C-alpha positions in Angstrom: 37.1 39.9 11.6 36.4 37.1 8.8 34.3 38.4 5.7 32.7 34.8 6.5 31.3 35.9 9.9 30.7 39.4 8.2 28.1 37.6 6.0 26.8 35.3 8.5 26.1 37.3 10.7 24.6 40.6 8.8 21.2 39.0 8.3 20.7 37.6 12.0 21.9 41.7 13.2 18.9 42.9 11.0 16.4 40.2 12.3 17.4 41.0 15.7 16.9 44.7 15.4 14.0 44.6 14.0 12.6 41.6 16.8 14.1 44.7 19.3 12.1 47.1 18.1 9.2 45.5 17.8 8.9 44.0 21.2 11.1 46.9 23.2 13.2 45.2 24.0 16.4 46.8 25.2 19.5 44.8 23.9 21.3 44.8 27.2 18.1 42.8 28.7 18.3 40.2 26.3 19.3 36.6 27.5 20.6 35.4 24.1 22.0 31.6 24.1 24.2 31.2 20.9 24.2 27.2 19.9 27.4 26.2 18.1 28.7 29.3 18.7 32.2 28.7 18.9 34.8 31.2 20.5 33.7 33.9 19.2 29.7 33.9 18.3 27.5 36.7 17.8 28.1 38.8 20.5 31.3 40.4 17.9 28.9 42.3 16.4 26.2 43.2 19.0 27.2 46.8 20.9 24.9 47.1 23.4 24.9 43.7 24.8 26.2 42.8 28.6 27.5 38.9 27.6 25.7 35.7 26.3 26.2 32.3 26.2 27.8 30.6 23.4 27.2 26.5 23.5 29.4 24.0 21.7 31.2 20.6 21.7 34.4 22.3 22.6 36.2 25.8 22.3 39.5 25.8 20.5 41.1 29.9 20.5 40.6 32.6 22.4 36.8 33.6 23.8 34.5 36.6 23.2 34.9 38.2 26.8 31.3 38.9 26.3 30.9 35.6 25.8 30.0 32.9 28.3 30.8 29.5 27.3 29.1 26.6 28.2 30.6 22.6 26.7 27.5 21.1 25.9 25.6 19.5 22.9 23.0 20.3 21.1 21.1 17.3 21.8 20.4 17.6 25.0 21.4 21.4 25.5 22.4 21.9 29.4 19.5 24.9 30.1 16.4 25.0 31.5 12.9 25.3 30.0 12.7 29.1 28.2 15.7 30.1 29.0 16.4 32.3 27.0 15.1 35.3 24.9 16.5 34.5 22.3 18.3 31.5 20.9 20.4 31.4 17.6 21.9 28.1 15.4 24.0 29.7 12.6 25.4 27.2 10.2 25.2 24.7 12.6 22.2 22.0 12.0 24.6 21.1 8.6 27.5 19.6 10.9 24.8 17.5 13.2 23.6 13.6 11.7 20.4 13.8 9.6 19.0 11.6 12.1 19.3 14.2 15.1 18.2 17.2 13.4 14.8 17.1 14.5 16.1 16.6 18.2 18.3 19.9 17.8 15.8 21.6 16.6 13.2 20.6 19.1 16.3 21.4 22.3 16.5 24.9 20.9 13.0 25.5 20.3 13.0 23.7 24.4 15.4 26.6 26.1 14.1 29.8 24.0 11.3 32.4 25.5 10.5 34.5 22.5 12.1 33.8 19.4 14.5 31.0 18.0 16.4 31.7 15.0 18.4 28.9 12.9 20.1 29.8 9.5 21.8 27.1 7.5 24.1 27.4 4.4 22.4 26.9 1.1 
């Protein structure tokens, strides 16, 4: 486990835990998509998660067994409207061309039913 990943995901886990308690959702019932997940994503940090979908332009390395990897572009996500309870984009938006960022944000919101979390380094 890399310190970089831990620092990246701890605040997101806090938000997800608060959201889960407030909405009375069980982690096992949540459908989660992480756009820009790479081969691991947040699944390593959610113990009560059956699986989640990770979407990225490519997957290098050993893929997290809890994750269903889907190759796709953030500007045109290959998922239906409101297909996921929660959509995450963690430290991905800065890798998108400035002119395409609004389109990517619209795509993240389009495929999210309940909650969209976008985190960027600052």
